[in-house]
C-alpha positions in Angstrom: 3.1 -7.4 16.9 3.1 -9.1 13.5 4.0 -6.7 10.7 3.2 -7.3 7.1 4.4 -4.9 4.4 2.5 -4.9 1.1 3.9 -3.4 -2.1 6.1 -4.2 -5.1 9.8 -5.1 -4.9 11.0 -2.4 -7.3 9.2 0.5 -5.7 11.7 3.0 -4.3 9.4 3.8 -1.3 9.0 0.1 -0.5 12.8 -0.3 -0.8 13.3 2.5 1.8 10.6 1.0 4.1 12.1 -2.5 4.0 15.6 -1.1 4.6 14.3 0.9 7.5 12.7 -2.2 9.1 15.8 -4.4 8.4 18.3 -1.8 9.6 16.4 -1.5 12.9 16.1 -5.2 13.4 12.3 -5.3 13.0 10.9 -8.6 11.8 8.2 -8.3 9.1 6.6 -10.3 6.3 6.7 -8.9 2.8 3.8 -9.4 0.3 4.6 -8.5 -3.3 1.5 -7.6 -5.3 3.1 -8.6 -8.5 4.2 -12.1 -7.4 1.5 -12.9 -4.8 -1.5 -10.9 -6.1 -3.7 -8.6 -4.2 -5.7 -10.3 -1.4 -9.3 -9.0 -1.8 -10.2 -9.3 1.9 -7.2 -7.2 2.8 -8.1 -4.6 0.2 -11.6 -4.4 1.6 -10.1 -3.9 5.1 -7.7 -1.2 3.9 -10.5 0.7 2.1 -12.5 0.6 5.3 -9.5 1.6 7.6 -7.7 4.1 5.3 -10.2 5.2 2.8 -10.1 4.9 -1.0 -8.9 8.5 -1.6 -5.7 8.0 0.5 -5.1 4.4 -0.8 -5.4 5.3 -4.5 -2.1 6.8 -5.8 -3.2 9.3 -8.4 0.3 10.7 -8.7 2.0 7.4 -9.7 3.2 6.2 -13.0 0.6 3.4 -13.2 -2.3 5.8 -12.7 -1.0 8.0 -15.5 -0.8 5.0 -17.8 -4.5 4.2 -17.2 -7.0 5.2 -19.9 -8.4 8.7 -19.2 -11.9 7.2 -19.2 -10.9 4.7 -16.6 -9.4 7.4 -14.5 -12.6 9.5 -14.8 -14.7 6.5 -13.7 -13.1 6.5 -10.2 -15.3 8.5 -8.0 -16.1 6.3 -5.0 -14.8 3.3 -3.0 -16.5 0.7 -5.3 -15.0 2.1 -8.5 -11.6 2.6 -6.8 -11.7 -1.0 -5.6 -12.4 -2.2 -9.1 -9.4 -0.4 -10.5 -7.1 -1.5 -7.6 -8.1 -5.1 -8.1 -7.4 -4.9 -11.9 -4.1 -3.0 -11.4 -2.7 -3.2 -7.8 0.2 -0.9 -8.8 -2.2 2.1 -8.4 -2.3 1.5 -4.7 -0.1 3.9 -2.7 2.8 2.0 -1.2 3.7 0.5 1.1 0.6 -0.6 2.9 1.6 -1.9 6.3 -0.5 -3.9 8.7 0.8 -3.3 12.2 -1.2 -6.0 13.9 -4.7 -4.5 14.1 -3.8 -1.1 12.5 -3.0 -0.3 8.9 -1.1 2.6 7.4 -0.1 3.6 3.9 3.1 5.3 2.9 6.5 5.5 4.5 7.5 8.1 7.2 10.7 7.1 9.0 10.0 9.4 12.0 6.4 8.1 12.4 7.6 4.5 12.1 10.4 5.0 14.6 7.9 6.5 17.1 5.4 3.6 16.4 8.2 1.0 17.0 9.7 3.0 19.9 13.1 3.1 18.3 
């Protein structure tokens, strides 16, 4: 199974997730939103698989930095997509593509179970 982890390098949760995979000898590709951008076709797939409410991180620093009017404008998948494309750091991290499945966030126990560790 090909694993791709999406996020930003300096995110603490992404650091934990990457360390978990490396410590357990799991090969993966890392895609940094800041350096490599946010691939639109992947975002569209994530929105479909995960849902915009779960994918949008309303508790994060970047969300709090958005203008209140911009925050208030997010009420559906289309408006969330627009904000995520403009500022990928509002996406909850990490987003992980486990072959055909996609998850968001890091849970060591769930990942260990998924990887049969």
